[in-house]
C-alpha positions as CSV (number, residue, x, y, z in Angstrom):
1,M,11.5,22.7,21.4
2,A,8.1,21.1,19.7
3,Y,5.4,21.6,22.3
4,A,2.9,19.3,20.6
5,P,5.0,17.2,18.0
6,T,1.9,14.5,18.1
7,S,-0.9,17.5,17.7
8,G,-2.4,16.3,21.0
9,G,-3.3,12.7,19.4
10,Y,-5.0,14.2,16.6
11,F,-3.7,10.9,14.2
12,A,-4.4,8.6,17.0
13,M,-8.0,10.1,17.7
14,K,-8.5,10.6,14.1
15,E,-8.2,6.5,13.4
16,K,-10.6,6.0,16.1
17,R,-13.0,8.3,14.6
18,E,-12.7,10.5,17.8
19,V,-11.2,13.7,16.8
20,A,-12.3,16.9,19.0
21,T,-13.6,19.7,17.0
22,D,-10.9,22.1,18.0
23,L,-8.1,19.5,16.9
24,A,-10.3,18.8,13.7
25,T,-10.1,22.6,12.9
26,R,-6.4,23.1,13.8
27,Y,-5.1,19.9,12.2
28,G,-7.7,18.9,9.7
29,N,-5.9,19.8,6.6
30,P,-4.7,18.4,3.2
31,V,-1.1,18.0,4.5
32,N,-2.1,16.4,7.5
33,Q,-4.3,14.2,5.6
34,R,-1.6,13.0,3.5
35,R,0.5,12.2,6.7
36,F,-2.2,10.4,8.0
37,A,-2.6,7.8,5.1
38,A,1.2,7.5,5.4
39,A,1.4,6.9,9.0
40,Q,-1.5,4.8,8.6
41,D,0.1,2.5,5.9
42,L,3.2,2.3,8.0
43,A,1.3,1.1,10.8
44,R,-0.5,-1.3,8.9
45,C,2.7,-2.6,7.4
46,H,4.5,-3.1,10.7
47,G,1.5,-4.3,12.7
48,V,1.5,-1.7,15.1
49,A,-0.8,1.4,16.3
50,I,-0.5,4.5,14.3
51,N,0.8,6.5,17.5
52,D,3.9,3.8,17.7
53,V,4.7,5.4,14.1
54,V,3.8,8.7,15.3
55,L,6.4,8.6,18.1
56,A,9.0,6.4,16.3
57,Y,8.9,8.9,13.3
58,L,9.7,11.5,16.2
59,V,12.5,9.7,17.7
60,N,14.2,9.2,14.5
61,Q,14.4,12.8,13.0
62,P,18.0,14.4,12.6
63,N,17.3,17.1,15.5
64,Q,17.0,15.6,19.1
65,T,13.7,14.8,19.7
66,I,12.3,13.4,23.0
67,P,8.4,12.8,23.1
68,V,7.0,13.2,26.6
69,L,4.5,10.4,27.0
70,G,1.2,10.8,28.6
71,G,0.8,8.1,31.1
72,S,-3.1,8.7,31.1
73,S,-3.4,4.7,30.8
74,P,-1.4,1.8,30.6
75,A,-1.8,1.5,27.3
76,R,-0.4,4.5,26.4
77,I,2.6,3.5,28.2
78,E,2.9,0.4,26.6
79,E,2.4,2.4,23.1
80,G,5.5,4.6,24.0
81,V,7.6,1.1,24.6
82,R,6.6,-0.3,21.6
83,A,7.5,2.9,19.6
84,A,11.1,2.7,21.0
85,D,11.6,-1.1,19.4
86,L,10.3,0.2,15.8
87,D,12.7,0.5,13.4
88,L,11.8,3.1,10.3
89,N,14.0,2.8,7.4
90,P,15.2,6.2,5.8
91,E,12.2,5.4,2.8
92,E,9.7,5.2,5.6
93,L,10.8,8.1,7.2
94,A,10.2,10.0,4.2
95,R,6.9,9.2,3.4
96,P,5.0,11.4,5.8
97,R,7.0,14.5,4.4
98,A,5.9,13.3,0.7
């Protein structure tokens, strides 16, 4: 079971340029830079927030993945609802792994 599949919200914070030092140290590497660029591109293409793409990516994996949404604000809950409606095709799902 993945405990922190969204890496503590690293991509969402990176998009806002608000990454905490501990997250930058843990997740700021070349692989995640490529994944971030791919997720950012998909978010732009679909007109959604990057966290919507991250959550949609997670729920579309072959293994059973059930993200637990943080409800720190109504906007976070709305992101989770939007992500449930976001369909990523197989090519799009492969981009973050490329």
